[in-house]
C-alpha positions as CSV (number, residue, x, y, z in Angstrom):
1,M,81.1,72.0,118.4
2,D,84.5,72.4,119.4
3,N,84.7,75.2,122.1
4,S,81.4,75.2,122.8
5,S,79.9,78.1,124.9
6,G,76.7,76.5,126.2
7,V,74.9,79.4,124.2
8,G,74.8,77.8,120.7
9,V,73.7,81.0,118.6
10,L,76.8,83.1,120.1
11,D,79.2,80.5,119.5
12,K,77.6,80.1,115.5
13,A,78.0,83.8,115.5
14,A,81.9,83.4,116.6
15,L,81.9,80.8,114.2
16,V,80.7,83.1,111.4
17,L,83.3,85.6,112.2
18,S,86.6,83.6,112.5
19,A,85.6,82.7,109.0
20,L,86.0,85.8,108.2
21,E,88.7,86.7,109.4
22,S,90.9,85.3,106.7
23,G,89.2,87.4,103.9
24,P,85.8,88.1,102.2
25,A,83.4,85.1,101.8
26,T,80.1,84.8,99.8
27,L,77.6,83.2,101.3
28,A,78.2,79.4,99.8
29,G,81.9,80.2,101.0
30,L,80.5,81.0,104.7
31,V,78.4,77.7,104.7
32,A,81.6,75.6,103.6
33,A,83.9,77.1,106.0
34,T,81.5,77.2,109.3
35,G,79.8,73.7,108.6
36,L,76.5,75.3,109.0
37,A,73.2,75.7,107.0
38,R,72.7,78.1,104.7
39,P,69.9,79.2,105.9
40,T,71.0,79.8,109.5
41,A,74.2,81.2,108.1
42,H,72.6,83.4,106.2
43,R,70.5,84.7,109.3
44,L,73.9,85.0,111.7
45,A,75.5,86.7,108.8
46,V,72.8,89.1,108.2
47,A,71.6,90.5,112.0
48,L,75.8,90.4,112.5
49,E,75.7,93.3,109.5
50,H,72.7,95.0,111.5
51,H,75.5,95.4,114.2
52,R,78.2,96.8,111.9
53,M,80.1,93.6,113.1
54,V,79.9,92.2,109.2
55,A,79.6,94.6,106.6
56,R,79.5,93.6,102.9
57,D,82.6,94.7,99.6
58,M,81.8,96.4,96.8
59,Q,81.0,92.7,95.4
60,G,78.4,91.6,97.9
61,R,80.9,89.7,99.7
62,F,80.3,89.3,103.6
63,I,83.9,90.5,105.4
64,L,84.1,92.0,109.0
65,G,82.4,95.7,109.8
66,P,83.7,98.3,111.3
67,R,82.3,97.7,115.0
68,L,85.3,95.4,115.8
69,S,87.8,98.0,115.0
70,E,85.9,100.4,117.4
71,L,85.6,97.6,119.9
72,A,89.6,96.8,119.4
73,A,90.3,100.8,119.2
74,A,88.0,101.1,123.1
75,A,89.9,98.1,124.3
76,G,93.4,100.7,123.3
77,E,92.0,103.0,125.7
78,D,93.5,102.3,129.3
79,R,96.9,102.6,127.0
80,L,96.0,106.0,125.2
81,L,94.5,107.5,128.7
82,A,98.2,106.9,130.3
83,T,99.8,108.4,127.4
84,A,97.8,111.5,127.4
85,G,98.2,113.2,130.6
86,P,101.8,114.2,129.9
87,V,101.3,114.8,126.2
88,L,98.4,117.1,126.9
89,T,100.2,119.1,130.0
90,H,103.2,119.3,127.3
91,L,101.0,120.5,124.7
92,R,99.3,123.5,126.7
93,D,102.9,124.7,128.1
94,V,103.8,125.2,124.5
95,T,100.6,126.9,123.4
96,G,98.6,128.3,126.4
97,E,95.9,127.6,126.2
98,S,93.4,124.4,127.6
99,A,93.8,120.9,125.6
100,Q,91.9,118.3,125.3
101,L,91.5,114.4,123.6
102,Y,88.1,113.6,123.4
103,R,86.9,110.1,122.0
104,R,83.4,109.4,119.7
105,Q,80.5,107.8,121.7
106,G,77.8,107.0,118.9
107,D,76.2,110.2,118.1
108,M,78.1,112.5,120.4
109,R,82.1,113.3,121.8
110,I,82.9,112.7,125.6
111,C,86.8,114.4,127.0
112,V,88.5,111.3,128.1
113,A,91.6,113.9,129.3
114,A,92.3,117.8,129.8
115,A,94.8,119.6,130.6
116,E,93.7,123.5,131.5
117,R,94.7,126.5,130.8
118,L,96.4,127.7,134.7
119,S,95.1,130.9,134.6
120,G,92.7,134.0,132.3
121,L,90.5,133.0,130.5
122,R,90.1,129.7,129.6
123,D,88.0,127.4,128.1
124,T,87.3,124.8,130.3
125,V,86.1,121.3,129.7
126,P,85.3,119.0,132.6
127,V,87.0,115.3,132.3
128,G,83.5,113.1,130.9
129,S,81.9,116.5,129.3
130,T,79.6,114.7,126.5
131,L,79.9,117.3,123.4
132,T,77.7,117.2,120.0
133,M,79.4,115.9,117.1
134,K,78.0,117.9,114.6
135,A,80.2,121.6,115.8
136,G,83.2,122.3,116.7
137,S,86.9,120.8,115.1
138,S,87.2,117.6,117.4
139,A,84.0,116.9,115.8
140,Q,85.2,117.8,112.5
141,I,88.3,114.9,113.1
142,L,85.9,112.3,114.3
143,M,83.7,112.8,111.4
144,A,86.4,112.8,108.3
145,W,87.7,109.5,108.2
146,E,84.7,107.5,109.1
147,E,83.3,105.2,106.3
148,P,80.9,107.2,104.0
149,E,77.3,106.1,105.0
150,R,77.9,107.2,108.7
151,L,79.4,110.4,107.2
152,H,76.4,111.4,104.9
153,R,74.3,110.7,108.6
154,G,76.7,112.5,110.3
155,L,76.8,116.1,108.3
156,Q,72.8,116.1,108.8
157,G,72.3,119.2,110.9
158,A,76.2,119.6,111.0
159,R,78.0,123.1,111.1
160,F,80.8,122.5,108.9
161,T,79.8,120.4,105.3
162,A,81.3,117.2,102.8
163,T,83.9,119.9,101.4
164,A,85.3,121.0,104.8
165,L,86.2,117.3,105.7
166,S,87.4,116.8,102.4
167,G,90.1,120.0,103.2
168,V,90.9,118.2,106.9
169,R,91.5,115.1,105.4
170,R,93.9,117.0,102.5
171,R,95.6,118.9,106.2
172,G,95.2,116.5,109.1
173,W,93.9,118.9,111.6
174,A,90.8,121.1,111.6
175,Q,90.0,124.4,113.1
176,S,86.9,126.1,114.2
177,I,85.7,129.7,115.1
178,G,82.9,130.2,117.4
179,E,81.2,127.1,115.5
180,R,80.5,124.9,118.8
181,E,80.0,128.3,121.1
182,P,79.8,132.3,120.3
183,G,83.5,133.0,120.9
184,V,86.0,130.2,121.6
185,A,87.8,129.1,118.9
186,S,89.6,125.1,118.6
187,V,92.3,123.4,116.4
188,S,92.5,119.7,116.0
189,A,94.2,116.4,115.0
190,P,93.8,113.3,114.4
191,V,95.4,110.6,117.0
192,R,95.7,106.7,115.3
193,G,95.7,103.4,116.4
194,P,97.9,100.7,115.2
195,S,95.5,99.9,112.1
196,N,95.6,103.6,111.4
197,R,91.8,104.0,111.9
198,V,91.5,107.7,113.5
199,V,90.5,106.3,117.6
200,A,90.6,110.3,118.9
201,A,90.8,113.6,118.7
202,V,93.4,116.0,120.1
203,S,92.6,119.6,120.8
204,V,93.4,123.2,122.0
205,S,90.7,126.4,122.8
206,G,90.2,129.7,124.2
207,P,88.7,132.6,122.9
208,I,88.9,133.7,119.4
209,E,90.4,136.9,121.3
210,R,94.0,135.1,121.5
211,L,93.2,132.6,118.9
212,T,92.2,134.8,116.0
213,R,90.3,133.8,113.5
214,H,93.0,131.2,111.7
215,P,93.9,128.8,115.3
216,G,95.6,126.4,112.6
217,R,98.9,129.1,111.1
218,M,99.0,129.2,115.7
219,H,99.0,126.2,116.9
220,A,98.2,123.6,114.3
221,Q,102.2,122.3,114.2
222,A,101.5,122.2,117.6
223,I,98.7,119.8,118.1
224,I,99.3,118.1,114.8
225,D,103.3,116.6,117.1
226,A,101.0,115.7,119.9
227,A,99.2,113.8,118.1
228,Q,101.4,112.4,116.9
229,R,103.1,111.4,120.4
230,L,99.9,109.3,121.5
231,S,99.5,107.6,117.7
232,E,103.1,106.4,118.5
233,A,102.5,105.8,121.8
234,L,99.5,103.6,121.1
235,R,101.5,101.4,118.1
236,R,104.6,100.6,120.4
237,T,101.7,99.4,123.3
238,S,99.6,97.3,120.2
């Protein structure tokens, strides 16, 4: 086998993924493209499907899976963080509230960058904090554009509904009022990678007394602008 690593099962799995790079394939198509025996090709494709590296299309053909997009997005995290500092600082200065950047990590979200309000009552989320995916405007953003099966699972026990997430997709931003923590409101918007997939959520948060019960009216445009700046930076460096 060309380009053998010496680890046969990985070499064969790589053949399957490379074959799918050119588009959907039936099992017979995988066998023809890889030269693998039919039982081997089937076993590897199903195993890769279990790990979400392979999926099926509406016709039941094998296609590249969503996990590959997630790994590609993670590879761009350094570029995202390099840009995040000045963008979050500007967002904090424009809104007068603490600004954060969140990425999804399994069933949680992690704060990967932040710019805290300098004085007065504020919502402090230290970098590295892990928060629930069941509540909060950034959780809504990170969930809203997920594939249907993962979206359905994520909504179980969530403080928001499928209808609310439909509204998020339509508006392009999300808000929460006392959803994650009593007395705290927030507004978030999606950061998109080069493939247009949502890779992060940018957010501002603070006390309801300042953000009111309609925080999107006050800050949605500023947050959308910040998210677009981050998205453009990822596209430029891809």
